[in-house]
N, C-alpha and C positions, 0 to 999 in steps of 0.2 A: 647776619655769618651765624652759624649755627655752633654756640661754642657748648664745649661736654668737659668738664674738668673733672678731672676721678684721682681718688691718693690710695693709693694702697699702704697698708699700715699705718699710713697716718691724714687726719681730718684735717679735708679744704677748707678753714675760714671765708667768711664772706670778706673780706680782709685782702685775704691771697686772692680769691677768685676776680672783687672783681679788679685787684691790678694784673691779672693775666687777663684779663674783659681788655684793659684802656691799654697795657703791653702793643697784644696783638694785633687794635684796631687800626693803634697810631701806624704797624710796621705796613701792614695788610695795605691796607689804603693807600702807603705812599707807590705799595708799587703797579697795586690786580684794583683798587678800588673796591675791593669786598670778596671773600674769603665766599667760599659754599658753606667749607666744612670744616669746626676745629678741634683736635680732642685733645687736650692736653694730660697725662698721665706723670703726678709725682709719686715716688715709692719714696721708703726710708727702707736702706739695705746698712744694720747694724750705726752705725756711725753717719753716712755720707748721707745724703736726701740726692736722688736723678729726678731731672724732668724731662720726657720727654713730649716734642711737640712737630701732631703730623695732622697739615694745615692739605684739603684740598681747594685749587685756586680756581679749577675749570678743568671741563671731561681730559682725565688722562693726565694731568698735572696734578701730583701728586709731590708734597714740601716735607721733611721731616727733619729734627734738629736735636741734640740732647747736651743734656746739659747735668755735672755735677759737681756738688759743691757741701758744704758741711752745714748749710740752713737752706730750709724749699725756696724762700726769698731766690737770694745769689744761686742756683741751679736753674733757678724757672731764668733770669733774666741771663744766664751764663746759652741755656737754650733759644731762646729770640736774638740773643746775639749772633750766632750761627745761622739762625736761618734770614735773620735781616742781609749780616752777608753773600750768603748763597743767593740773596734773590737781588742786590747790589750788581752781583757779578757777573746775573743768565739774566739782567732786566732785558737787555734787549732783543735775547735769543727766544724771550719768553714773549714777549711782544709781540713780538715779529712771528709767533710757532703757528706753522700752517700744516698738515698735511702732508709727507711726500709723494712726488710722485701720484699722488691721487690715489691710493692705493687703499683702502682698508686694511685691518688689521686679522689677523687672520685665526681661527678657532683652538685651541690643544689644549688638551687637554694635563695637570696640573698634580704628581704625586710628592706623597710624601712619605717616606720609611722611614721604618723602626731601623734608627743608631744599634753597630755591634751591642750585645750582651755580653758578659761573662757568664760563657757555659764552662759545663763541668767534661772533660775530655771525653766523654764519649764519643766510639767512632760513632753513631747510628745518627745522633745530631750534625757531624759533618756533613755526609751525604746532601741532609738535609738543607740548602745555601739561598734556598731564591729568599729572597728581600721580604719583607714584612711590609703589609702596606700601609698604615693607618690612615690614611686618608685621600682622597682623588678630587679635585675641583673644580669644573671645565675653567683656563683663564686664554689672557689673548697672547699672542705674539707681535706689538708692532711694527711698523715697517717708517725706517728712521734714516736721514745721515746716521755715522760715526761723530759728529761732531755734541747732533743731537742726542744720541744715544747717549754720551760721555756728558754732558749736561746732568741728566737725567739720571742717572751715575748717583752723581755727585749730587744732586739736589732729593734724590728719595732716599740718600743713605745708604747705595744698595751695595751687597756685599760683589753681587754678579749680575748678568744683564740681557737675554738674550730677542734677539730682536734681527728685521727680515734689514739688509743693505737697501737704501732706497736706491743708491747709482748699479748697481747688479741683482739684486733679487733676493741672493743668495743667503741662507741663515750667516751670522756672526753670534757673535758672547767677545762681551767686555769683562772683564771682574777685575778688582781693585790686588795688587801682588801686596805681600809680605814689607818690600820695601815704601809704602804706599805711593807706589805709580798704578797707573793703569796699562792690566793687559791685553791685548785684540786676536781677538782669534775667528783667522778669512780662510775658511777652507780651501781650500783649490778650486776643488771644486765645483760651491758655488756660483763662479765664475760663470759658467760652462752658459 
């Protein structure tokens, strides 16, 4: 396992690094044998410590968990516990994960647009409403079933996910609703 432990606005000592490595080894070996790469980021924000654990366990499977506490050790332990809970919940699906329908992922272009900034009330500025493209990068749109997409949304802690539905081949979107439930968009045209 390739482990990267970073601290933002705090020094990660050898004892904390060893604690992180031992904890993650136990959790990931229990479910996968070994992960490919794990990144742990600890951040100090005023009185609160945040721990983010991102694990790439195999091609196409990325797990993310976060934890917050008043000290760095409990923050990491909370993130590790959440990671373990997600792995336990989805262990069978992850173990039996196979590409569905024999279809490859489709390449697409991913754009990041600048948010709206506060502007003066000039009429000229309002005429130019094209968003500013901050970054563009290639990405893949995977082909999977809705249940696998929901599992990946949960494991990767994403707000939304676009995918090709393996049952009918159309584009679908799932997203996390404000009430905590998962929303699913399945356009009628995609079923043609």
